[in-house]
C-alpha positions in Angstrom: 70.8 -72.8 60.5 69.0 -70.5 58.3 68.6 -66.6 59.5 65.4 -64.9 58.1 66.6 -61.8 57.1 64.9 -58.9 59.0 62.8 -57.1 56.0 62.2 -53.3 56.8 58.4 -52.5 56.4 59.5 -49.1 54.1 61.5 -50.8 51.3 59.3 -53.7 50.7 55.5 -54.4 50.1 52.7 -51.4 50.8 55.7 -49.8 52.6 57.8 -49.0 50.0 55.1 -47.3 47.9 54.0 -45.0 51.1 57.7 -44.4 51.1 57.6 -43.1 47.7 54.6 -41.2 48.2 56.3 -39.1 51.0 59.4 -38.5 49.1 57.1 -36.7 46.2 55.2 -34.9 48.6 58.6 -33.6 50.3 60.1 -32.9 46.6 57.1 -31.0 45.7 57.0 -28.8 48.7 60.5 -27.4 48.2 59.6 -26.5 45.0 56.7 -24.6 45.2 58.4 -21.4 44.9 60.0 -21.9 41.9 57.1 -23.5 40.4 55.2 -20.3 39.2 58.7 -19.5 37.7 58.8 -22.5 35.3 55.4 -21.9 34.4 56.3 -18.5 33.0 59.5 -19.4 31.9 57.5 -21.8 29.4 54.5 -19.5 28.8 54.2 -20.9 25.2 53.9 -24.3 26.3 51.0 -23.8 29.0 49.0 -21.0 26.9 48.7 -23.8 23.9 47.9 -26.6 26.6 45.6 -24.3 28.2 43.5 -23.4 25.1 43.6 -27.3 24.5 41.6 -27.5 27.5 39.3 -24.5 27.1 38.1 -26.4 24.2 37.8 -29.6 25.7 35.9 -28.7 28.9 32.8 -26.3 28.4 32.7 -23.5 30.5 30.6 -23.2 33.7 30.8 -26.9 34.5 31.8 -28.5 37.9 36.0 -29.6 37.1 37.6 -31.8 39.6 41.8 -31.3 38.5 44.1 -34.2 40.4 47.5 -32.9 40.6 46.7 -29.3 40.0 50.2 -27.8 41.0 49.2 -24.1 41.1 45.7 -24.4 40.1 46.5 -22.2 36.7 45.1 -25.1 34.6 42.1 -25.6 36.6 41.4 -21.8 36.8 41.7 -21.5 32.9 38.9 -23.6 32.1 36.7 -21.3 33.7 34.5 -23.7 36.1 31.4 -22.8 37.6 32.8 -25.1 40.9 36.7 -26.1 40.7 37.8 -28.4 42.9 42.2 -29.0 42.7 43.8 -31.8 44.5 47.2 -31.7 45.3 49.9 -34.2 47.3 51.3 -31.5 49.3 50.0 -28.6 52.2 52.2 -26.4 50.7 51.3 -26.3 47.1 47.7 -26.7 48.6 48.1 -23.5 50.4 50.0 -21.6 47.3 47.2 -22.7 45.1 44.7 -21.2 47.6 46.1 -17.7 47.8 46.9 -17.6 44.0 42.8 -18.8 43.0 40.7 -18.0 46.2 37.6 -18.2 44.4 38.3 -21.8 43.7 38.7 -25.2 46.2 42.1 -27.0 46.9 42.5 -30.1 48.8 45.4 -32.1 50.1 45.3 -35.9 49.3 47.2 -38.6 47.6 44.9 -38.9 44.4 44.9 -43.2 45.1 43.1 -42.3 48.5 41.0 -39.2 47.2 37.2 -39.1 48.6 35.3 -36.2 48.1 31.8 -37.6 48.1 30.6 -35.2 44.9 30.3 -35.8 41.2 32.6 -33.4 38.5 31.5 -32.9 34.9 35.1 -32.9 33.8 38.4 -34.4 35.5 41.6 -33.7 34.8 43.8 -36.1 35.7 47.3 -34.2 35.5 51.0 -35.3 36.1 50.3 -38.8 35.5 54.1 -39.8 35.6 54.5 -38.6 38.6 51.3 -40.7 40.4 52.7 -43.9 42.3 49.7 -45.9 41.4 47.8 -45.0 38.4 45.2 -47.9 38.5 44.2 -46.8 42.0 43.7 -43.2 41.2 41.6 -44.1 38.3 39.3 -46.3 40.5 39.3 -43.0 43.0 38.3 -40.8 39.7 35.4 -43.3 39.2 33.7 -42.7 42.3 33.6 -38.9 41.3 32.0 -39.6 37.7 28.3 -39.6 36.2 27.6 -41.2 33.0 28.1 -37.8 31.2 31.6 -37.3 32.8 34.7 -36.8 30.8 38.1 -37.5 32.1 40.8 -35.7 30.4 44.1 -37.5 30.8 47.0 -35.0 30.3 50.6 -37.2 29.6 53.3 -36.4 27.9 54.8 -38.9 24.9 56.6 -41.8 25.6 59.3 -41.1 23.2 59.9 -37.8 24.1 61.4 -39.3 27.7 65.0 -38.6 26.8 64.8 -35.2 25.7 62.4 -34.2 29.0 65.3 -36.3 31.1 67.6 -33.6 29.6 65.7 -30.7 30.0 65.2 -31.7 34.0 69.0 -32.0 34.2 69.7 -28.7 32.7 67.3 -26.6 34.7 64.7 -26.1 31.6 62.1 -28.2 33.3 60.9 -29.3 36.9 62.5 -32.2 38.2 60.5 -35.0 39.6 61.1 -38.0 41.5 61.7 -40.8 39.6 58.8 -40.1 37.1 57.0 -43.3 35.3 56.6 -42.9 31.7 53.6 -44.3 30.2 52.8 -44.5 27.2 49.6 -44.1 25.1 48.4 -47.8 24.9 49.2 -48.4 28.5 46.9 -45.3 29.2 44.5 -47.3 27.0 44.8 -50.6 28.9 44.7 -48.4 32.7 41.7 -47.2 31.0 39.8 -50.9 30.6 40.8 -51.6 33.5 39.0 -49.2 35.8 35.5 -49.4 33.7 36.3 -46.2 31.1 36.3 -46.1 27.3 38.4 -43.6 25.3 36.6 -41.3 23.2 38.9 -39.1 21.4 42.8 -38.2 21.6 44.4 -35.0 21.1 47.9 -34.4 20.2 49.9 -31.1 20.8 52.9 -29.3 19.9 56.3 -30.5 17.9 57.9 -27.4 19.3 57.5 -26.7 22.6 59.4 -23.4 22.8 58.2 -19.6 20.9 60.3 -19.0 17.8 58.4 -16.6 15.7 57.6 -18.2 12.1 58.5 -21.6 13.0 56.5 -22.4 16.2 53.5 -21.8 14.4 54.5 -23.7 11.2 55.6 -26.5 13.5 52.4 -26.7 15.9 49.5 -25.9 14.2 50.5 -27.2 10.4 52.8 -29.5 10.6 51.5 -31.1 14.3 48.0 -32.0 12.9 49.3 -34.3 10.0 48.9 -37.6 9.7 52.1 -39.4 10.5 53.5 -36.4 12.2 51.1 -35.8 14.8 52.3 -38.7 16.6 55.4 -37.1 17.5 53.9 -34.4 19.1 55.0 -33.9 22.9 51.9 -34.2 24.4 49.1 -36.5 24.3 46.1 -36.3 25.9 42.9 -38.5 25.9 39.3 -37.9 26.5 37.6 -41.0 27.9 33.9 -41.4 29.5 32.5 -44.4 32.2 31.0 -47.3 30.8 27.8 -46.9 32.4 25.3 -49.5 32.4 22.7 -50.2 29.7 19.5 -48.5 30.1 15.9 -50.2 29.7 14.0 -49.5 26.5 10.8 -49.3 29.0 12.5 -46.4 30.7 13.1 -44.0 27.6 10.7 -42.5 25.2 11.8 -41.6 21.3 11.0 -38.7 19.0 11.2 -39.7 15.4 12.0 -36.5 13.5 11.1 -36.6 9.3 12.1 -33.8 7.6 9.8 -33.6 4.5 9.4 -31.1 1.4 7.0 -32.4 -1.5 7.2 -35.9 -0.3 3.3 -36.7 -0.5 3.9 -40.0 -1.4 6.2 -41.0 1.2 3.8 -40.0 4.1 1.4 -43.2 4.7 4.3 -45.7 4.4 6.4 -43.9 7.2 3.5 -43.7 9.2 3.0 -47.3 8.9 6.5 -48.4 8.9 8.3 -46.3 11.8 8.3 -48.8 14.5 7.1 -48.3 18.1 10.4 -48.0 20.3 11.0 -47.2 24.2 8.1 -46.8 26.2 6.6 -44.1 24.0 6.9 -42.9 20.2 6.5 -39.7 18.5 6.6 -38.8 14.9 7.0 -35.4 14.2 6.8 -34.9 10.2 8.7 -31.0 9.8 7.1 -29.9 6.5 9.2 -27.4 4.8 6.7 -25.6 2.5 5.6 -28.2 0.8 3.5 -27.3 -2.4 2.2 -31.2 -3.3 0.1 -31.2 -0.4 2.4 -33.1 2.3 1.2 -31.3 5.1 -2.5 -32.4 4.3 -1.5 -35.9 4.0 0.2 -35.7 7.1 -3.2 -34.1 8.7 -4.8 -37.5 6.8 -2.3 -39.6 9.1 -3.1 -38.0 12.4 -7.1 -38.5 11.7 -6.5 -42.2 10.4 -3.8 -43.4 13.1 -5.3 -41.7 16.4 -3.5 -44.4 18.0 0.1 -42.9 17.4 1.5 -40.1 18.3 1.8 -37.7 15.0 2.9 -34.1 15.1 2.8 -31.9 12.1 5.5 -28.7 12.4 5.6 -26.0 10.0 9.3 -25.8 8.8 10.9 -22.1 8.2 11.2 -23.4 4.4 15.2 -22.0 4.3 16.9 -25.2 4.1 17.1 -28.9 5.7 19.1 -28.5 8.7 16.8 -25.9 9.5 13.8 -27.8 9.3 15.0 -31.1 11.6 16.5 -28.2 14.2 12.5 -26.9 14.1 12.0 -30.9 14.7 14.5 -31.0 17.6 13.2 -28.1 19.4 9.4 -29.2 19.5 10.4 -32.8 20.4 9.6 -34.4 23.9 11.6 -37.6 23.6 14.7 -38.6 25.5 16.2 -39.9 22.3 16.3 -38.0 18.4 16.1 -40.0 15.5 15.9 -38.4 11.9 14.6 -40.5 9.2 14.2 -38.7 5.9 11.3 -38.9 4.1 12.4 -40.6 1.0 12.6 -43.9 3.1 15.6 -44.8 1.4 16.9 -46.2 4.6 14.4 -48.5 6.0 12.2 -47.5 8.9 12.5 -51.2 10.0 16.4 -50.5 10.9 15.5 -47.8 13.1 15.6 -49.7 16.6 19.0 -50.7 15.9 20.6 -47.4 16.1 18.0 -46.5 19.1 20.1 -50.0 20.8 23.4 -48.6 20.0 22.6 -45.4 22.0 20.8 -47.4 24.7 23.3 -49.9 25.5 26.2 -47.5 25.4 27.8 -48.7 22.3 27.8 -45.2 21.4 26.4 -41.5 22.6 26.0 -40.1 19.0 25.0 -43.0 16.7 25.6 -42.1 12.9 24.1 -44.0 9.9 26.2 -46.0 6.9 25.0 -46.3 3.5 28.0 -47.3 2.4 28.8 -51.0 3.6 25.9 -53.0 2.0 25.6 -53.2 -2.0 23.8 -50.0 -3.6 21.1 -50.0 -5.8 21.7 -48.7 -9.1 19.7 -45.7 -8.8 19.9 -45.4 -5.0 23.0 -42.9 -5.3 24.6 -41.1 -8.2 28.0 -41.8 -8.9 29.3 -38.3 -8.0 27.2 -38.5 -4.9 28.7 -41.8 -3.9 32.9 -40.6 -4.8 31.8 -37.1 -2.7 30.8 -39.1 0.3 33.8 -41.6 0.1 35.9 -38.5 -0.6 34.3 -36.5 2.8 34.6 -39.8 4.4 38.3 -39.8 4.5 38.6 -36.0 5.5 36.2 -36.8 8.7 38.3 -39.3 9.9 41.4 -37.2 9.5 39.4 -34.4 11.4 37.8 -36.4 14.4 40.8 -38.7 14.3 38.5 -41.8 14.1 36.9 -44.0 11.1 33.9 -42.7 9.5 32.4 -44.4 6.4 29.6 -42.3 5.7 29.0 -38.0 6.4 25.9 -37.8 4.8 23.3 -40.2 5.6 20.5 -38.0 7.2 20.0 -41.2 9.7 20.9 -39.9 13.1 20.3 -41.0 16.7 21.4 -39.2 19.6 20.3 -38.2 23.4 18.1 -35.0 23.4 20.0 -33.6 26.5 23.2 -34.0 24.3 21.5 -31.8 21.4 20.9 -29.0 23.7 24.4 -28.8 24.1 25.3 -29.1 20.8 22.5 -26.8 19.9 24.8 -23.5 21.2 27.4 -24.3 18.6 25.2 -24.4 15.7 26.7 -21.9 13.0 30.0 -21.5 14.4 31.9 -23.7 11.6 32.6 -20.8 9.5 29.9 -21.2 7.0 26.1 -22.4 7.0 25.2 -26.4 6.9 22.5 -26.7 4.8 22.1 -30.3 5.3 23.0 -30.5 9.1 24.8 -33.5 9.2 28.3 -31.8 9.4 26.9 -29.5 12.4 25.9 -32.9 14.0 28.8 -34.4 13.6 31.0 -31.4 14.4 28.9 -31.0 17.4 29.2 -34.6 18.6 32.7 -34.1 19.0 33.2 -31.0 19.9 31.3 -32.2 23.2 33.6 -35.6 22.7 31.2 -37.8 22.1 31.5 -41.1 21.3 30.3 -41.8 18.1 29.7 -45.0 16.6 28.1 -45.9 12.8 25.8 -48.5 12.1 25.2 -49.8 8.5 21.8 -49.3 7.0 20.6 -51.3 3.4 20.2 -48.4 1.5 17.2 -48.4 -1.2 16.1 -46.4 -4.3 13.6 -43.6 -3.9 9.9 -44.9 -4.9 8.2 -41.4 -5.0 9.5 -38.0 -5.2 12.7 -36.6 -6.3 16.1 -36.1 -4.8 16.6 -32.5 -3.1 20.4 -33.2 -3.2 21.3 -31.4 -6.5 24.5 -29.0 -7.4 26.6 -31.5 -6.3 30.0 -29.6 -7.5 28.4 -26.0 -5.1 27.4 -28.0 -2.4 30.5 -29.8 -2.7 32.7 -26.7 -2.1 30.3 -25.7 0.5 31.3 -28.6 2.5 35.0 -28.5 1.9 34.7 -24.7 3.2 33.2 -25.9 6.6 35.4 -28.7 7.0 38.3 -26.0 6.4 36.9 -24.3 9.3 36.4 -27.3 11.5 40.0 -28.1 11.0 41.1 -25.0 12.4 38.6 -24.8 15.6 38.6 -28.8 16.5 41.9 -28.6 18.1 41.1 -25.4 20.1 
């Protein structure tokens, strides 16, 4: 006769997970009084983390911090409206006393339902979360298509060191932490309907030693190869939204031009209709060859097309493009250089990449298909390839062509980028670096579209003074290297 063993509901099935949650909640209640002491003892570590979070999270936004502890990280990003979530009443009460201007809620992250959306959601203490996937599902309920999710995690390789630190009192203790790798997090993200946009790695040495800590954490920690050994891994992700229908968006094509009279009619005739409405904005930058008069002639010759002539400031291409961006009325902004070396017929590919959520900033790449002999000088080609390597390192993603003039983005994102113009140490005369670095600063997903680059038929190139322009670009990259990690 077989006797079935009685199964304890708190050690088997979902009950076992509830028991783990209760154990972690009770443990947190016992360490509330000491938590601030640990934070103060490790102020260098937390100051570095806060600095990075302040770089990622724009101030004055709606921010949700899951597993917020005492609320110190949430307060550091200066939200307009901030909500912190913790698993114990004791920690919530402590955080609320410390930060009365913020709101704190007691909830297991797997059960969270605030019935409101946020611009940024911080997911902290992922190693102390019982069910990561269910938590990400709950996070998604509080997202819009623009929300950035910031997952703060320890490097899996540091597991033995962190466990020793907890045992000897250098780090707070936790109940059976689950250590997850970067690939594990990517898998969780994919299952929950998120897509990583960018990852940050922080600190090779979490303690302060004058001279040594800055060298390790501000220089060596950013080097290829070495940065994989950093203690902290912060991954920024976004929701994968439903594709937008073309009939629901309008498109503004900005054509910066200076002495391009021979290309104006070709541009008007070849720019395709995109979205439910397409406007063409010629930004004439003090031309002396009659370009503006030719645009006026096209306005009269093609009354069925929405063509406008804007007067550029006559300073540089970048300021000319910004003139067009500020005057644009469309949902989508498209830059098409007036030399037409990028075929206007390929613009719908860029717009479609945006509408189908393949990316949030679409950059053209001229270095995939073969180049005609006269399309780009050898020095320009070599410079482009060099800066592509620099950008790939700075942005931590593959960028093949940094200076292709054709770029497509949402106007709402440009309006956020505009606040950061001119913050890269030296003026960007062309605007390409401002846009790429601006997109990275906002943690937009950047995607490249290969184009068939052709020879110029009319006019002459404005990309001269290759050496001096190269030095200027290197200086911009140097400042970006110092700033893009906060």
